[in-house]
A tleap script that builds the chain and sets N, CA, C and O, in Angstrom:
source leaprc.protein.ff14SB
mol = sequence {
  NMET ASN ILE LYS ASN LEU GLN GLN GLY ALA
  LYS ALA ARG ILE LYS THR THR GLY GLN VAL
  VAL GLU ILE LYS ARG VAL SER THR HIE GLY
  PHE SER ILE VAL ARG PHE LYS THR GLY GLY
  ASP TYR MET VAL LEU ASN GLU ARG LEU GLU
  SER ALA GLN ALA ASP PRO VAL LYS CHIE
}
set mol.1.N position { 0.757 -1.093 0.107 }
set mol.1.CA position { -0.061 0.170 -0.080 }
set mol.1.C position { 1.023 1.386 0.016 }
set mol.1.O position { 2.009 1.523 0.740 }
set mol.2.N position { 0.603 2.000 -0.738 }
set mol.2.CA position { 1.152 3.410 -0.993 }
set mol.2.C position { 1.190 4.391 0.210 }
set mol.2.O position { 0.078 4.698 0.640 }
set mol.3.N position { 2.479 5.053 0.960 }
set mol.3.CA position { 2.274 5.980 2.250 }
set mol.3.C position { 1.246 6.672 2.059 }
set mol.3.O position { 0.454 6.816 2.990 }
set mol.4.N position { 0.996 7.301 0.740 }
set mol.4.CA position { 0.127 8.059 0.670 }
set mol.4.C position { -1.122 7.897 0.825 }
set mol.4.O position { -1.952 8.779 1.045 }
set mol.5.N position { -1.327 6.561 0.695 }
set mol.5.CA position { -3.127 6.240 1.043 }
set mol.5.C position { -2.874 6.085 2.486 }
set mol.5.O position { -3.898 6.461 3.057 }
set mol.6.N position { -1.983 5.704 3.353 }
set mol.6.CA position { -1.932 5.392 4.889 }
set mol.6.C position { -2.323 6.751 5.272 }
set mol.6.O position { -1.995 7.786 4.691 }
set mol.7.N position { -3.185 6.618 6.488 }
set mol.7.CA position { -3.409 8.008 7.145 }
set mol.7.C position { -3.561 7.214 8.968 }
set mol.7.O position { -3.863 6.088 9.363 }
set mol.8.N position { -3.188 8.443 9.627 }
set mol.8.CA position { -3.471 7.858 10.990 }
set mol.8.C position { -4.637 8.098 11.465 }
set mol.8.O position { -5.119 9.227 11.376 }
set mol.9.N position { -5.349 6.981 12.105 }
set mol.9.CA position { -6.614 6.855 12.386 }
set mol.9.C position { -7.668 6.041 11.999 }
set mol.9.O position { -8.697 5.673 12.566 }
set mol.10.N position { -6.843 5.701 10.135 }
set mol.10.CA position { -7.877 5.189 9.426 }
set mol.10.C position { -7.900 3.503 9.675 }
set mol.10.O position { -7.227 2.978 10.561 }
set mol.11.N position { -8.682 2.827 8.856 }
set mol.11.CA position { -8.696 1.473 9.417 }
set mol.11.C position { -7.897 0.853 7.532 }
set mol.11.O position { -7.819 1.338 6.403 }
set mol.12.N position { -7.548 -0.222 8.111 }
set mol.12.CA position { -6.478 -0.806 7.204 }
set mol.12.C position { -6.803 -2.551 7.131 }
set mol.12.O position { -7.376 -2.991 8.128 }
set mol.13.N position { -6.536 -3.365 6.231 }
set mol.13.CA position { -6.612 -4.592 6.366 }
set mol.13.C position { -5.393 -5.493 6.100 }
set mol.13.O position { -4.804 -5.549 5.020 }
set mol.14.N position { -5.142 -6.056 6.993 }
set mol.14.CA position { -4.122 -7.289 6.789 }
set mol.14.C position { -3.881 -7.902 5.134 }
set mol.14.O position { -4.890 -8.558 4.877 }
set mol.15.N position { -3.401 -7.913 4.536 }
set mol.15.CA position { -3.360 -8.856 3.148 }
set mol.15.C position { -3.331 -10.129 3.483 }
set mol.15.O position { -4.224 -10.824 2.999 }
set mol.16.N position { -2.498 -10.675 4.229 }
set mol.16.CA position { -2.355 -12.247 4.566 }
set mol.16.C position { -3.339 -13.038 5.484 }
set mol.16.O position { -3.666 -14.220 5.378 }
set mol.17.N position { -3.759 -12.060 6.464 }
set mol.17.CA position { -4.727 -12.708 7.407 }
set mol.17.C position { -6.228 -12.188 6.967 }
set mol.17.O position { -7.113 -13.031 7.114 }
set mol.18.N position { -6.640 -10.864 6.429 }
set mol.18.CA position { -7.941 -10.385 6.385 }
set mol.18.C position { -8.421 -9.464 7.428 }
set mol.18.O position { -9.428 -8.762 7.335 }
set mol.19.N position { -7.322 -9.549 8.792 }
set mol.19.CA position { -7.806 -8.661 9.524 }
set mol.19.C position { -7.609 -7.175 9.493 }
set mol.19.O position { -6.573 -6.558 9.248 }
set mol.20.N position { -8.863 -6.696 9.804 }
set mol.20.CA position { -9.070 -4.932 10.159 }
set mol.20.C position { -8.189 -4.536 11.197 }
set mol.20.O position { -8.197 -5.147 12.266 }
set mol.21.N position { -7.448 -3.597 11.000 }
set mol.21.CA position { -6.665 -2.700 12.155 }
set mol.21.C position { -7.021 -1.390 11.963 }
set mol.21.O position { -7.690 -0.999 11.007 }
set mol.22.N position { -6.530 -0.601 12.974 }
set mol.22.CA position { -6.490 0.774 13.138 }
set mol.22.C position { -4.912 1.405 13.014 }
set mol.22.O position { -4.122 1.147 13.923 }
set mol.23.N position { -4.532 2.138 11.999 }
set mol.23.CA position { -3.469 2.894 11.887 }
set mol.23.C position { -2.977 3.772 13.018 }
set mol.23.O position { -3.469 4.899 13.077 }
set mol.24.N position { -2.309 3.511 13.691 }
set mol.24.CA position { -1.923 4.466 14.313 }
set mol.24.C position { -0.944 5.235 14.253 }
set mol.24.O position { -1.259 6.400 14.496 }
set mol.25.N position { 0.329 5.043 13.988 }
set mol.25.CA position { 1.421 5.995 13.243 }
set mol.25.C position { 1.771 5.445 11.855 }
set mol.25.O position { 1.565 4.262 11.585 }
set mol.26.N position { 2.282 6.279 11.007 }
set mol.26.CA position { 2.786 5.839 9.533 }
set mol.26.C position { 4.285 6.416 9.710 }
set mol.26.O position { 4.572 7.444 10.322 }
set mol.27.N position { 5.152 5.576 9.072 }
set mol.27.CA position { 6.623 5.728 8.985 }
set mol.27.C position { 7.099 6.152 7.758 }
set mol.27.O position { 6.443 5.609 6.869 }
set mol.28.N position { 7.984 6.912 7.307 }
set mol.28.CA position { 8.297 7.060 5.955 }
set mol.28.C position { 9.501 6.262 5.592 }
set mol.28.O position { 10.229 6.600 4.659 }
set mol.29.N position { 9.723 5.166 6.350 }
set mol.29.CA position { 10.620 4.137 6.022 }
set mol.29.C position { 10.106 2.812 6.031 }
set mol.29.O position { 10.798 1.803 6.167 }
set mol.30.N position { 8.865 2.843 5.882 }
set mol.30.CA position { 8.046 1.674 5.090 }
set mol.30.C position { 7.356 0.571 5.787 }
set mol.30.O position { 7.099 -0.553 5.357 }
set mol.31.N position { 7.047 1.204 7.194 }
set mol.31.CA position { 6.159 0.512 8.212 }
set mol.31.C position { 5.174 1.217 8.752 }
set mol.31.O position { 5.112 2.393 8.393 }
set mol.32.N position { 4.199 0.745 9.696 }
set mol.32.CA position { 3.125 1.621 10.173 }
set mol.32.C position { 3.006 0.798 11.627 }
set mol.32.O position { 3.529 -0.285 11.889 }
set mol.33.N position { 2.267 1.526 12.393 }
set mol.33.CA position { 2.112 0.785 13.904 }
set mol.33.C position { 0.847 0.771 13.873 }
set mol.33.O position { 0.230 1.834 13.931 }
set mol.34.N position { 0.050 -0.716 13.755 }
set mol.34.CA position { -1.220 -0.695 13.807 }
set mol.34.C position { -2.053 -1.332 15.257 }
set mol.34.O position { -1.515 -2.182 15.966 }
set mol.35.N position { -2.902 -0.985 15.435 }
set mol.35.CA position { -3.410 -1.835 17.117 }
set mol.35.C position { -4.740 -2.460 16.173 }
set mol.35.O position { -5.301 -2.026 15.167 }
set mol.36.N position { -4.958 -3.757 17.062 }
set mol.36.CA position { -5.500 -4.963 16.736 }
set mol.36.C position { -6.874 -4.567 17.579 }
set mol.36.O position { -6.859 -3.851 18.580 }
set mol.37.N position { -8.129 -5.192 16.966 }
set mol.37.CA position { -9.179 -5.083 17.916 }
set mol.37.C position { -9.032 -5.506 19.151 }
set mol.37.O position { -9.396 -4.710 20.017 }
set mol.38.N position { -8.580 -6.588 19.522 }
set mol.38.CA position { -8.089 -7.473 20.629 }
set mol.38.C position { -6.986 -6.799 21.521 }
set mol.38.O position { -6.762 -7.216 22.658 }
set mol.39.N position { -6.370 -5.846 21.023 }
set mol.39.CA position { -5.358 -4.860 21.567 }
set mol.39.C position { -4.138 -5.188 21.042 }
set mol.39.O position { -3.897 -6.062 20.210 }
set mol.40.N position { -3.471 -4.520 21.516 }
set mol.40.CA position { -1.964 -4.382 21.118 }
set mol.40.C position { -1.435 -3.573 19.891 }
set mol.40.O position { -1.934 -3.500 18.768 }
set mol.41.N position { -0.326 -2.996 20.366 }
set mol.41.CA position { 0.279 -2.195 18.699 }
set mol.41.C position { 1.285 -3.125 18.410 }
set mol.41.O position { 1.967 -3.776 19.202 }
set mol.42.N position { 1.304 -3.112 16.962 }
set mol.42.CA position { 2.565 -3.819 16.449 }
set mol.42.C position { 2.988 -2.755 15.154 }
set mol.42.O position { 2.345 -1.832 14.652 }
set mol.43.N position { 4.294 -3.277 14.855 }
set mol.43.CA position { 4.668 -2.621 13.529 }
set mol.43.C position { 4.335 -3.603 12.193 }
set mol.43.O position { 4.687 -4.782 12.232 }
set mol.44.N position { 3.850 -3.223 11.368 }
set mol.44.CA position { 3.491 -4.078 10.305 }
set mol.44.C position { 4.307 -3.104 8.838 }
set mol.44.O position { 4.335 -1.886 8.661 }
set mol.45.N position { 4.763 -3.983 8.170 }
set mol.45.CA position { 5.199 -3.387 6.909 }
set mol.45.C position { 3.771 -2.754 6.073 }
set mol.45.O position { 2.651 -3.260 6.149 }
set mol.46.N position { 4.115 -1.604 5.326 }
set mol.46.CA position { 3.174 -0.788 4.359 }
set mol.46.C position { 2.723 -1.681 3.155 }
set mol.46.O position { 1.603 -1.533 2.665 }
set mol.47.N position { 3.426 -2.417 2.784 }
set mol.47.CA position { 3.029 -3.439 1.535 }
set mol.47.C position { 2.139 -4.603 2.220 }
set mol.47.O position { 1.406 -5.128 1.382 }
set mol.48.N position { 2.034 -5.025 3.226 }
set mol.48.CA position { 1.109 -6.117 3.581 }
set mol.48.C position { -0.096 -5.430 4.182 }
set mol.48.O position { -0.769 -6.034 5.017 }
set mol.49.N position { -0.395 -4.248 3.820 }
set mol.49.CA position { -1.709 -3.525 4.163 }
set mol.49.C position { -2.505 -3.185 3.393 }
set mol.49.O position { -1.801 -2.533 2.622 }
set mol.50.N position { -3.612 -3.133 2.962 }
set mol.50.CA position { -4.399 -2.759 2.136 }
set mol.50.C position { -5.509 -2.008 2.672 }
set mol.50.O position { -5.682 -2.014 3.891 }
set mol.51.N position { -6.396 -1.268 1.803 }
set mol.51.CA position { -7.624 -0.514 2.129 }
set mol.51.C position { -8.673 -1.296 2.579 }
set mol.51.O position { -9.059 -2.261 1.920 }
set mol.52.N position { -9.267 -0.922 3.829 }
set mol.52.CA position { -10.406 -1.698 4.160 }
set mol.52.C position { -11.722 -1.532 3.909 }
set mol.52.O position { -12.636 -2.174 4.426 }
set mol.53.N position { -11.831 -0.507 2.962 }
set mol.53.CA position { -12.950 -0.259 2.315 }
set mol.53.C position { -13.688 -1.698 1.799 }
set mol.53.O position { -13.097 -2.625 1.245 }
set mol.54.N position { -14.867 -1.652 2.064 }
set mol.54.CA position { -15.605 -2.638 1.518 }
set mol.54.C position { -15.927 -3.059 0.004 }
set mol.54.O position { -16.410 -2.109 -0.613 }
set mol.55.N position { -15.796 -4.170 -0.724 }
set mol.55.CA position { -16.082 -4.178 -2.188 }
set mol.55.C position { -17.505 -4.345 -2.449 }
set mol.55.O position { -18.291 -5.121 -1.907 }
set mol.56.N position { -17.726 -3.407 -3.457 }
set mol.56.CA position { -19.087 -3.516 -3.963 }
set mol.56.C position { -19.724 -4.962 -4.202 }
set mol.56.O position { -19.178 -5.837 -4.874 }
set mol.57.N position { -21.126 -5.107 -3.471 }
set mol.57.CA position { -21.632 -6.601 -3.774 }
set mol.57.C position { -22.183 -6.911 -5.077 }
set mol.57.O position { -23.037 -6.133 -5.500 }
set mol.58.N position { -21.858 -7.896 -5.786 }
set mol.58.CA position { -22.077 -8.129 -7.120 }
set mol.58.C position { -23.302 -9.250 -6.914 }
set mol.58.O position { -23.321 -10.162 -6.088 }
set mol.59.N position { -24.211 -8.948 -7.802 }
set mol.59.CA position { -25.528 -10.120 -7.974 }
set mol.59.C position { -25.527 -10.738 -9.001 }
set mol.59.O position { -26.401 -11.578 -9.218 }
savepdb mol mol.pdb
quit
């Protein structure tokens, strides 16, 4: 995910697990500090994050 798309306080999804996290801080060095719903802050590479916006439902 491009750092320009990451904003503090926004929601993002971890690509590998699908978990939705809240972005606490964004670093220009290629990683972000995220908070999980279950608690805890962790560093995650920006390339492992994607937008958490819902995809449109196709019928």
